[in-house]
C-alpha positions in Angstrom: -0.1 0.0 -0.1 1.4 3.3 -1.1 1.0 6.4 0.9 1.5 9.7 -0.3 1.4 13.4 1.2 -2.3 14.8 0.4 -2.8 15.5 -3.0 -6.4 15.7 -3.3 -6.0 19.3 -2.5 -4.4 21.4 -4.9 -1.7 23.6 -3.4 -2.6 26.7 -1.7 -4.7 27.6 1.3 -8.2 26.4 1.9 -10.7 27.9 4.4 -13.4 26.1 6.1 -17.1 26.5 4.9 -18.6 26.7 8.3 -22.2 26.3 6.9 -21.8 23.2 5.2 -19.2 21.5 7.8 -20.2 19.7 11.0 -18.2 18.6 14.1 -19.8 16.3 16.4 -19.3 13.9 19.4 -20.9 10.8 20.7 -20.3 8.9 24.0 -22.1 5.7 25.2 -24.4 6.6 28.1 -26.6 4.4 30.2 -27.0 1.6 27.4 -27.5 4.2 24.6 -25.5 6.9 23.3 -25.4 10.7 23.7 -24.7 13.0 20.9 -23.8 16.7 20.6 -22.1 19.0 18.2 -20.0 22.0 18.3 -21.5 24.9 16.1 -18.7 27.6 16.0 -15.7 25.9 14.3 -13.0 27.5 12.3 -10.4 25.5 10.3 -7.7 25.9 7.6 -6.0 23.3 5.3 -2.6 24.4 3.7 -0.7 22.5 1.1 2.5 23.3 -0.4 5.5 21.2 -2.0 6.5 19.9 1.4 3.1 18.7 2.6 -0.2 19.6 4.2 -1.1 20.9 7.2 -4.6 21.2 9.2 -5.4 23.8 12.2 -9.0 23.9 13.7 -10.5 25.6 16.6 -13.8 24.9 18.3 -15.5 27.4 20.7 -16.7 25.4 23.8 -19.4 27.6 24.3 -20.9 26.7 21.0 -21.8 23.1 22.4 -25.1 22.2 21.2 -27.2 19.5 22.9 -30.9 18.8 23.2 -31.1 19.9 26.8 -30.3 23.5 28.1 -29.4 22.1 31.7 -27.0 19.5 30.1 -25.4 22.0 28.0 -24.8 24.3 31.1 -23.3 20.9 32.9 -20.9 20.3 29.6 -19.7 23.9 30.0 -18.9 23.5 33.8 -15.6 22.4 35.5 -16.9 18.8 35.5 -16.6 18.5 31.7 -15.3 21.2 29.4 -14.4 24.2 32.0 -15.4 26.7 29.2 -14.5 29.6 31.5 -10.9 28.5 31.8 -10.7 26.6 28.6 -12.8 28.4 25.9 -11.4 26.5 23.0 -10.8 23.0 21.8 -7.9 23.0 19.1 -6.6 20.5 16.6 -3.6 20.8 14.6 -1.7 18.4 12.2 1.4 18.6 10.1 1.1 15.2 8.5 -1.8 14.1 6.2 -1.4 11.1 4.3 -3.7 9.9 1.5 -4.2 6.2 0.1 -6.8 6.3 -2.7 -9.7 8.2 -1.1 -8.5 7.1 2.4 -6.9 10.1 4.5 -4.8 9.5 7.8 -4.2 12.7 9.8 -1.8 12.3 12.5 -2.1 15.3 14.9 -2.6 16.8 18.2 -5.9 17.5 20.0 -6.3 19.9 23.1 -9.2 19.6 25.3 -9.5 21.4 28.7 -5.8 22.7 28.3 -4.3 19.1 27.9 -2.9 18.3 24.5 -2.5 14.7 23.4 -1.7 12.9 20.1 -4.5 11.5 18.0 -4.8 9.9 14.6 -7.8 11.0 12.5 -9.0 8.8 9.9 -11.7 8.9 6.9 -12.1 10.0 3.4 -11.1 12.9 1.4 -13.4 14.3 -1.2 -11.8 15.3 -4.5 -11.8 18.8 -5.9 -15.0 20.1 -7.3 -15.7 23.6 -8.7 -19.2 24.9 -7.4 -21.8 26.9 -9.4 -20.3 30.0 -8.4 -16.7 29.0 -9.5 -15.4 28.3 -6.2 -12.9 25.3 -5.8 -14.0 23.2 -3.1 -12.6 20.0 -1.1 -14.0 17.9 1.7 -12.7 15.9 4.7 -15.0 13.4 6.4 -13.0 12.2 9.3 -13.2 10.5 12.8 -11.4 9.7 15.9 -12.0 8.2 19.6 -10.4 9.7 22.6 -10.3 8.7 26.1 -11.9 11.8 27.8 -10.2 11.2 31.0 -6.8 11.6 29.6 -7.9 15.2 29.2 -9.5 15.9 32.6 -13.1 15.3 31.8 -13.8 12.7 34.2 -17.3 13.2 35.7 -19.2 10.1 36.0 -21.9 8.4 38.0 -21.8 5.1 39.4 -25.1 3.0 38.9 -26.4 0.5 41.4 -24.8 -2.3 39.3 -21.4 -0.7 39.9 -21.2 0.2 36.2 -20.4 3.8 35.3 -23.2 6.1 33.5 -20.7 7.4 31.0 -18.0 5.8 28.9 -14.6 7.1 28.8 -14.4 6.6 25.0 -15.7 9.6 22.9 -16.2 9.3 19.2 -15.4 12.6 17.4 -16.6 12.8 13.8 -16.2 16.1 11.4 -17.3 16.7 8.0 -15.1 19.4 6.9 -15.7 21.3 3.7 -13.0 23.7 2.5 -13.1 26.6 -0.2 -9.8 27.6 -1.7 -8.7 31.1 -0.5 -8.5 33.7 -3.4 
C-alpha cells in the first residue's frame, strides 16, 4: 500500500466552509449513546510542496445538545470548563492519502491538555461549485479517552458500572473553499 502526501487538495490555502461543515461527538451513556455538536468551528487546510497542514478551533461555548441544563453542565468544570478553557484545538502537520482514505496524525487539545491523535476517514476530490469556487472535503473521525484530558465526571450505577463511557467518538465533515 503506497501512501503519499495529501494530493487531493491542490497547493494553496483552504478555508473552512462553516455552513456546510459539521463537528460532532458521541459517547455511550446508560446503554445508549449521547450525541452533541460544536457549532462555532474554524479551520484551515494548507498544502505546498513540503506537505499539508490542518488547523482547527472550536468554541466550547457553542456546544449544542438537546437540553439546556445539560449544555450548562458540559460548560462547567466537571466537563469542558469553558470559563478557563474556552476552545478545543486540533493541529496536524502530517496528512497521508491512500486512494480516498485519509489519515491525519495530529494533536488535540481539550481542557488545556494536548495529546496525539490519529484521525481517519475519506477525502472528497476537488470540485468547482456553481459560483466558480474550488472546494474539497474531509470526512474524518477519531476516538479519544476523555479522562486523559481531565474530563472525568461520571456517576456510578446501582450495578457498579459507570453511567458514561470514557471513550468519545469525534466525527467531522469538513468542507473547504480555496482562498483567493
